[in-house]
Each structure stands twice: as C-alpha cells, then as structure tokens.
N, C-alpha and C positions, 0 to 999 in steps of 0.2 A: 432237497439233495437227491441225487439220482445215481443209479448205476448205468453203464452204457449198455455198450456194449455192448453198443460199441461195441456193436463189434465185433470181447473174446478174441480179438487179436491178442497176441501174447502179452503186449504191454497193457492193454486194456483190462485183461483178466485181473491183474494185480490191483489196479485201482478200484475196480468194481468190488472185489472181495473185501477190501478195506471199507469202502463206502457203506455197503449194506449192513455191516455189523453195527454201525453207529447212526444209520440214517433215521432211526425212529426218533432221535432227539433233535433232528434238524428240520428246519422249515424252509420251504421253497419260495413262498410268497409270490408265486407266479413268475419266477425268474426264467423259466424255460429250461432249467437244469444246467448241469455242467458241461453238457456236450455241445451246446450251441456255440457257434462263433459269435462275432458281433451280431446280435439277433437281427434276422432278416425277416421283415414282416410283409414284404411284397405288396406295398401300396402304390408303387410307382406306375405311371401310365404305360411305360414301355413293357413292363411285365405283363400287364393285362393284354396289351396289343399282341405280344408274342404268342400268348396262349390262344388268343382269338384267331390268329392266322393258321394255327394247326387244326387238323381235323379233330372232331370231337373225341375220338379214341386214340389219337396220336400222342406220343410222348417223346420229346427230343427227336432222335433219329429213328425211333421205333414207330412204325406206321400201323394203324388199325389194331392196336393192342386190345382194345375193347370195342365191341360192335354188336348190333342185333344179329340174330341168327335163328336157326330152327332146330338146334340141338335138343334132343329129347331123351328121356329114359332115366331110370334110377340105376345108373351103371356101376355105382360103387357106394360105399358108406358115405353119408353126407352129401350125396348128389341126388337131385331130382330133376325133373324137366325144367323146373323154375329157378333152382338155386344151387349154390355150392357152399357148404359150411366148412369154414377153415379156422383152426385153432390159433390163437395169438397168445403166447406165453408172456407174462409180465409179473413184476413184483409190486405193482402199483398199490396194493393194499398195505404194503409195508413202507415203501419209499414215498408214496403219494406223488409219484412222478408219472404222469399219464402220457408221455410222449409217444410210446409205441401204440397206445390205444388211439391217440389222435391220428397217427400215420395210417393205421388200418382203416379208421373211419373216413379219412380224407380220400384214400385210394378207392374204397368201396363206393363212396359218393360219386367220385369222378367216373369210375369205370361203369357203374350201374347207369349213370346218366347217359353214357355213350352207348348203352345197350347190353352191358355185361359181357360175359365170355360166351360168344355164340348164342346170346340171348339169355343165358343163365345168370342170375344175379349173384354177386358175392355177398356172403353173410359172415362177417368176422365174429368169431366165438371167443370172447376174452377169457383166458385161463389164468386167473390171478393166483399165483402161488403164495402170496403174502410172505415171501422169502423161503419158508421152510416146507411148504405144502406141495412140493413138486410131484411126489409120487401120486397123490390123490388127483391132482389136476391132469397128470399124464394118463391115469386110468380113465378119467372122463373123456379125454381127447381120443384115446384108443377105442372108446365105445361109441363116439358120435361124429368125429371130424374126418374129413377127407384127407387133409394134410395139415401140417403146421406151417404157418407163413408169417414172416415179419415180426417174430417175437424174440425175447431174450429174458433169461432169468439167472440170478446170481449163482444158484446151485443147480444149474441145468444138468450137471453130470449125474444127479441122483435119479433122473428119469430116462436115461439113454437106453438101458437094457429093456425097460418096459416098451419104449418106442420101437425098438428093433423087433421085439417079440410080436408086436401087433402090426409090424410092417408099415409104419407110419412115416412117410417122407417128411423131411424138415427143410424149409427154406428160411433160415433164421436171419433176423436183422443183425444178430451178433451172438455167436456161441461164446460161452464164458469159461466154464471149467475145462481144464486140459483134458479131462476124460470125456468131454463132449466134442471139443473142437476137432473136426475131421472124422467124426464117427460115420458109420455106414448110413446110407439113405439120406445123407445130408448134403445139400447143395448151397454153399455159402457164396454169395455173388461178389464179395468184396476182395477177399484174398484167400488163397489156399495154401496148404503145405504145413501140416502140424510137425513135420520133421525139420522145418527150416525156420530160422529167425526172420520175421518179415521186415526187420529194420536194419538189415545188414548194410544197405546203401546209405541210409541215414546216419548210422554210427560211423561208417567209414568217412563220410563227409565231415562229421563233427570232429573226429579225433585225428584225422590225417590231413584234412584240407582246411577246414575253418579254424581249428585251434590245435595245431600239431604239438604245441608245447604241453598240452594236457594229456597226451597219450599215456604217459607213464605215471599219471597221478589221478586215477579214476576212483570214484566211490559209488556204492550202491546202498541205498537206504530204503527199507521196506517195512510195511506193517506186518506184524507177525501173525500170519494165518496160513492154513495148510496150502491154499492155492498160491499165495505169494511166495511160500517157501520154494515151490517148484519154479515159478516164473523168475524169481530173483536169481536162482541158480542158472537158469537159461540165459538171463541177461548178462551175468558175469562171464559165462562161457562165450557168449557172442562178442562181448567187448574184447576179451582176450583173443578171439579168432580174428578180429579186425586190427590186431596189433597193439591193443591197449593192455595196461597193467592195472589191476584193481588193488589199491592200497588200503581200502576201507570198505568193509561189507558188514553191515549191521542191521538189526531190526529194531522197531519201536513197538510199544503196545498198540494193538489194533484199534483200541478205543481212543487212541490219541493221547496227547499230553497237555498239561497246563503250562509246562515250562520246557521249552525246546533248547535252552542254553547249553546243557551238557552235550547234545548232539551237534549243535553249531560249533561249539568249542572243539569237539573231537574231530570234526571235518577239517577245521582250520589247522589244528595241530598236526594232522596227518598230511597236510599239504594238498588236499583234494582240489583239483582244478576242473574236473568234469564230474558232475553228479547225476546219477540216474535215480529218480525218486519214484517209489511205488506206493502211492497213497492217494488220499482225497485232495481236491483243490484247497479245502480249508486248512488241512494240516500242512500242505506245502507252503501256503501263504504265511501261516504262523511261523514255520521254520525260517522262511526267508526274511520275515520281519526281524527275527532274532539275529540272523546273519548280518543284516544291515546295521543293527544296533552295535555289533561287535566289530564292524568295519571289515567284514569278510566277504570277498567277492571272487568266487571261482570263475573260470573262463566261461563255463556254460552249465546250465541246469536242464536236464531232459525231463520234462513233465510227461504225464500220460496224455494220449489223445483225448481223454475225457476232460482234461484241463483246457482244451481248445474250446473255450466258451466264456460266457459272461461271469460265471461264479468265481473263477480264479482271478480274473482281471479286477473285478469289483472288490474281492476280499483282500487281495495283495495290496492294492492301492498304488497310486502313481509314484510314490517315493521308492517302493521296492522295484517296480517295473522299470523305473529309470536307472536303477543301480545294477540290478542283476540281469543276466542274459538268459531268458527262458525260451525254450524251443519245444515244439511238439512234432513228432514224426507221424505222418499220415500214410495210409496204404494206397494212396492214389485217388482220394476223394477230391473233387474240384472244390476249391476254397469257397465256403459259403458267403464270405464277405465280398466276393467278386462275382456275385450272381449275375450282375448286369453284363458280364463279359462272356457268359456261357448260356446258350439257349435252354439246355435241359435244367440247369440250376435255376434259371430265371422262371421257367415254367413251374417248377416245384414250388417256388416261393409264391407264385401267383395262385396256384391251386390251394395252398394253405390259407392265403388271404381270402379266397372265395368260400372255402368249406370249413375253416377253423379260424375265424377272425380273431386277431389278437394273440394267436399262438405263434411264437417264433419257430422257424425251421432250425433244427439242430442236426448235428452230425449223426445222431442216432436215427433221426427221421430219414435222413438221406439213405442210410444203410437199410432201414426197413423198407423204404420205397423201392430200392433196387431189388430187394427180395420179392416184393409184391409184383413188380414188373416181370421178373423172371418166371414166377409161377404163372402169371397171366399169359405170357407169350407161349409158354410151354403147353398150358392147358388148351389154348386156342387151336393148336395143331391137332388136337385129338377129336374135335367136333363132337358128335354124339357118342363116340367111343371113349368117354372120359373115364380113365382108370388111373390108379396110382402108377402102374407100370408105364403107361403112355406118358404121363407128365414127367416122371423121373427120367425116363429114357430121352425125352426131348430136351430136358434141361441140361443134361451132361454132354450134349452134342455141341454146346456153345463154346467156341474156342477163342472168342475175343469179346466177351461180355463187358459192356460199359454202362448198362442201365440207361441206354439212350443218350449217353454223353455225361452222366453224373460222375463217372470214375474213369481211370485208366483201364485198358483192356485186361481181362482175367480169363485164363483158359480153364473152363469148367470141366473139360474132358479129362483133366489130369488132377485128381483130387489131392494128391500129395506132391505138389511141385512148388518151387519157390516163386514168390511174386517178382515181377520184372520191373515195376515202376513204383516210385514213391515221391512224396513231396514233404515239405517242412514248413511249419508256421512259426512265427516269432511273436511273442507278446510285448506290448508296449502300453503306456498309459492310455492310449486311444483305442486299444483293442488288439486283436490278432490280425496279422498281415503275413503274406508269403515271405519266407526268409530268403536270403540271398544264396540259394543252393544251386544256382546255375542249371535251371531246367533245360532239357534238350528235346522235349516233345510236348509243346504247348505248356500246360501248367505243371508237367511232371518231369522227373528225371528217370529215364528208362535205360535198360541195359544194366540193371542193378547187379552188384556182386552177390554171390550166393554163399550163405553160411548154413551148413547142415549140422545139427546137433550131434555131438559124439557121446554126450553123457546119457545116463539111464534115467528116463523120465516116464511117467504114467502114459500109457497108450490108450486111445479111445476104443471102446468096445466095437466088435465087428458082428455082422450077422451070424457068422459061424460060432462066435462065443455064446450065442443064445440058441444055438441049434437050428439056425435058419440059413437061407441062401437067397441070392437074387432070383433063383428059379421059383421061389415061393411067392414072389411079388406078382400080383395079378392086376 
C-alpha cells in the first residue's frame, strides 16, 4: 500500500494521510501501488521505436534535456565538476512502496547515459523518512544536497521551516501536507495554487452536467486525521461553491473499520446521491461492497486520484464496479492507459521497461518524472554557474510547463494561481478509462472554472516566517 502524492493535490492529501497511518499492516505484493492506472509495462515495439527515434537526451517535446558538456566547478553544496547530489524524500521504509525511488533511479540512468546535465552526473540521494523521521532527513538534506527533486512524504509539512532556513529548493513529485503545498522555494510542476480548489471544473461537471439531480444531495466521508480535517472542510466548501448542498459530512476512524454497514446505511438514509470519499482504496472498496449488499447506488462516487490504479479496481471487484459509478479527477496528467496515443507517455513507459523492468508506471511516477525534467532543464541553463538561485529562477520562468507532453500546461511563474485544465477517469471491471467529460483540448478540458477558498485554513510557511528572503538565495 502506498501514499501518493501524488501529488498533495488537495484531494490526494487526504487519501495519503489516511493510508500512511495504516500502511504498516498492508502488503503490496509488487502491485505497483494504488497510484498506477491499468499498469503500463512498456513492452510494445512501438514504445521502443518511439524512444529510439528521439535523441538520447530528448524527452517528448523537450530537446537535449541531458547531454555531455564541460561544466566544471564546485559551485554549490552537492555540486562538483562530476556530479549533482539531489535529495529524494520518500516514506519507503514505512510504506514499502519504492515508486519514487524507482522514478529517480530511472531518470538518473537515462539522463546520465545521455551525458548528464552539461556533463555532470545526477546522483539521487534517497531520504527515507520512514513516515515520522522528516526533521532528521531534512537536516541531512540541508547539509549535503543541492536541491530536493521528485520526492514526497506524508508528513512533509514537518520539514518545511528547516528547508526554508537552509534555502533548499524543492521540486516535489507531490507535496502533501497543507502546510507544505505552495511553500516558498517550491516549484511543483503539476498544478499550483494553494488558495484554490484544483477540482472546481471536475466538480462542476459532476454535479451540474453529468448528474444534476445529485447537486442538492451530496456527502463527504473522510478518515479522521488532522490533514483530512482540513481537506474535508475545503472539499465541502468547494462543493457548495459549485452549487452543491452537502447533506452528510462525517468521519470514520483513520485505522478503518471491520463493519461499514452503519456508514452505508447513514448515507442511504440521508439520500446522498454524490459522495466524496477521503480515504484509502481498500476502505472505499469495503464501503462500496457494503453499499452493494444493501442495494444502495448513489449517482456518483468521487474517489481520490490515488485510487486511479490497480489496487482499487482489484479490491473492489467486478460486481462493485459494474454497480457503482466511480470517478477520479486528475489535474491534467495524460491517461496512463492511453500511453500509445501520446509520445511523452509512451516514452516514459519505454524508459521504465528499459531501466526498471517489471515495474509499472504509476501516476506518482509521472508526477516525479515531470519534477525531474523541470529540474534538469532549469539546471541545464546554468552551465558551469550551477547555483540554487540560477536553477530556481530558471524554473519559475516556465509559463506553459507540460513535462514534454505528460500533462496539460501549467504556469510556474504564478505560484498561487488556479489550474486551468483537468480530466477525469472512470473505473470499470476492466480498469480505468477516460470518463465522458467532453474534453476540449486533446485529453483535457481547459478553461476550467475557478474556485478560491473563503474559509480560514493553514497557510504554508514563507521565507520571511523563518527570517529569510529571496535575496539570501545564492
């Protein structure tokens, strides 16, 4: 079992916080984790051909990301003439989910084979928090790493002030804690805007277009943990902002339940027609199995983006997935199960087949890969003058970042701005597939409505809150 996060998008935060509390008792059996779509192993001839046609350091639409060069000098901490040491945060010692470790390893193998970054080799430095050891790992990163890239940790908020005090830039695969999402010196390449709900377009589609009869009969059910208390409140506010009425808002013990009947009965008795569930794929599957048993079928169930993967499909089973309508809102990541239709996704799958044979590509891998790409293209512009300031300044100039075609465009120059594109997946007994959400720009629906939170929620730390400023970045 795995955290995402994924991510750390607002919805993914809640699922991760629930997962990590119970993950020690769960086995993965090499499933690829809950973030993977229908697992894509990249063994097809067309994937290999597509990768072969690209230059050795090209990825998707990005050219010469990695290449030989003559960059020299120990220009900053973690940098020598031969290498760049980069911290990768993970909870792998607790969750036993190595996906972000694999993503870092595959990227480094591919990039270094192409010549590195101006000749400097990438050296991933795994920072395993084992869930609660965030502060110690951040102290280690502050003393050795050039930057943080492609990582995620359930309680990452515990290390933000340390990171800002030591002026360590962060290119996360997925920020998680609300007190980390959108913090200073962070460049998250998937979606931005901690003041905005990233699923406004998705919710509007669900409750005003796809299932308008559900609008006045919505429910929110969440695992009771401090992070989910925040995100569930944000979800309820966003649903109301899109014209919905929440008639049921309840929590369940974060360690899960052996009997979901009281919750299923309560949802049915309240007449809930649209349910937002904040928890693990296993708990949602158990709840839905109970719902089927009592013949209760709401119009829709909004799963977490983390449920966009094999764990939920396999655990729920064909009977549940044929009966209930399960959706997952995404922030504009190209569907993994459609990799043959998108050159960048196809190349990512091919590279995993080459450097991590047998490991499926998951949503979290895609997010981490985009973060690694963003760091690499930003660092490449610096040449021999590789400093944290140069890399950070280069990254935030990107106004339409897509990770070479892995995602819809994101404006990284505006760190607190709403996402403009989204997409949706629907689960079936045969796996996940794009939902009928009427995309208007390739695989995405762009021109999304904007919902800015009006409630009072925790804000991420800033440089000024630790006595620093951008002027201190060198």
